[in-house]
C-alpha positions in Angstrom: -34.0 17.3 22.4 -35.5 15.4 19.5 -34.5 11.9 18.4 -32.7 13.1 15.3 -30.5 15.5 17.4 -29.7 12.4 19.6 -28.9 10.1 16.7 -27.0 12.5 14.6 -23.8 12.8 16.7 -23.7 9.1 17.2 -24.1 8.4 13.6 -21.3 10.8 12.6 -19.0 9.2 15.1 -19.9 5.8 13.7 -19.2 7.1 10.0 -15.8 8.4 11.0 -15.0 5.3 13.0 -15.9 3.0 10.2 -13.9 5.2 7.8 -10.8 5.3 10.0 -11.1 1.5 10.5 -11.2 1.0 6.7 -8.2 3.2 6.1 -6.1 1.6 9.0 -7.0 -2.0 7.6 -6.0 -0.9 4.1 -2.6 0.5 5.3 -1.8 -2.6 7.2 -2.8 -4.9 4.5 -0.8 -3.0 1.8 2.2 -3.0 4.2 2.3 -6.5 5.6 0.6 -8.8 3.0 3.0 -9.9 0.3 1.8 -9.0 -3.2 -0.4 -6.2 -2.1 0.9 -2.7 -2.6 -0.5 0.7 -2.8 -0.3 2.1 -6.3 1.9 5.0 -7.0 2.2 7.2 -10.1 4.9 6.1 -12.4 7.8 8.9 -12.3 7.1 11.8 -14.5 9.5 11.7 -17.7 12.0 14.5 -17.9 11.8 17.1 -20.7 15.0 15.3 -22.2 13.2 11.9 -22.1 10.1 13.4 -23.7 12.1 15.1 -26.5 13.9 12.0 -27.2 10.7 9.9 -27.5 9.2 12.5 -29.7 12.4 12.6 -32.0 12.2 8.8 -32.2 8.4 8.5 -32.8 8.0 11.6 -35.1 11.4 11.4 -37.0 12.1 15.0 -35.9 15.0 17.0 -37.5 17.9 18.3 -35.4 16.1 21.7 -35.7 12.9 20.4 -34.5 14.4 18.9 -31.7 16.2 22.0 -30.6 12.9 23.8 -30.9 11.0 21.3 -28.9 13.7 21.6 -26.3 13.2 25.5 -26.3 9.5 25.0 -25.8 10.2 22.7 -22.8 12.8 25.2 -21.4 10.4 28.1 -21.7 7.5 26.3 -20.1 9.1 24.3 -17.2 9.1 27.0 -14.6 5.6 27.8 -15.4 4.5 24.0 -15.2 6.4 23.7 -11.9 4.5 26.7 -10.4 1.3 25.2 -11.5 1.9 21.9 -10.0 2.9 23.7 -6.6 -0.2 25.9 -6.7 -2.4 23.0 -7.3 -0.8 21.1 -4.6 -1.2 24.0 -2.2 -5.0 24.4 -3.1 -5.6 20.7 -2.4 -3.8 20.9 0.9 -5.9 24.1 1.8 -9.1 22.3 0.9 -8.0 19.4 2.9 -7.2 21.6 5.7 -10.6 23.3 5.5 -12.5 20.1 5.6 -10.7 18.9 8.7 -11.5 22.0 10.5 -15.2 21.9 9.6 -15.2 18.4 10.8 -13.5 19.3 14.1 -16.1 21.9 14.6 -18.9 19.4 14.9 -16.8 17.1 17.3 -16.7 17.2 21.1 -13.4 17.9 22.7 -12.6 13.9 23.2 -13.8 13.3 19.7 -11.6 16.1 18.2 -8.6 14.6 20.1 -9.2 11.0 18.7 -10.0 12.5 15.1 -6.6 14.3 15.2 -4.9 11.2 16.1 -6.7 9.2 13.2 -5.4 11.7 10.5 -1.9 10.6 9.4 0.8 13.3 9.5 1.2 15.1 6.3 4.6 15.8 4.9 5.0 19.6 4.1 5.2 20.3 0.4 8.6 21.3 -0.9 9.5 24.9 -1.7 10.8 24.1 -5.1 9.9 22.1 -8.0 10.2 18.1 -7.9 13.6 16.8 -9.0 13.7 15.8 -12.6 15.9 12.9 -13.9 
């Protein structure tokens, strides 16, 4: 067995361990240190909020406002499907990556690797709620 074959599994284990330690430390700091919080995306404005803002910013007429609302109504289902599909593709890629990593690990490493991965909530079947 060459030196490279001996070193590679240890190096990979070291990289995974360092990564997991960093993630764990970051989560603990974000949770328990005052003033440090994980950033979250601001809530997405509803079509009614967007229409209201456009009406104010662009001085839309009543007819233009109705047309903008109709555009949102026609497009909202398609937008929701696109968001859901994109999320599903992301989840599939993440699962594929996890599977590839698991293939190169020993059974003991695989068990520890699975323990390191936080549980991922399933994506909802429908579109996100709008305000």
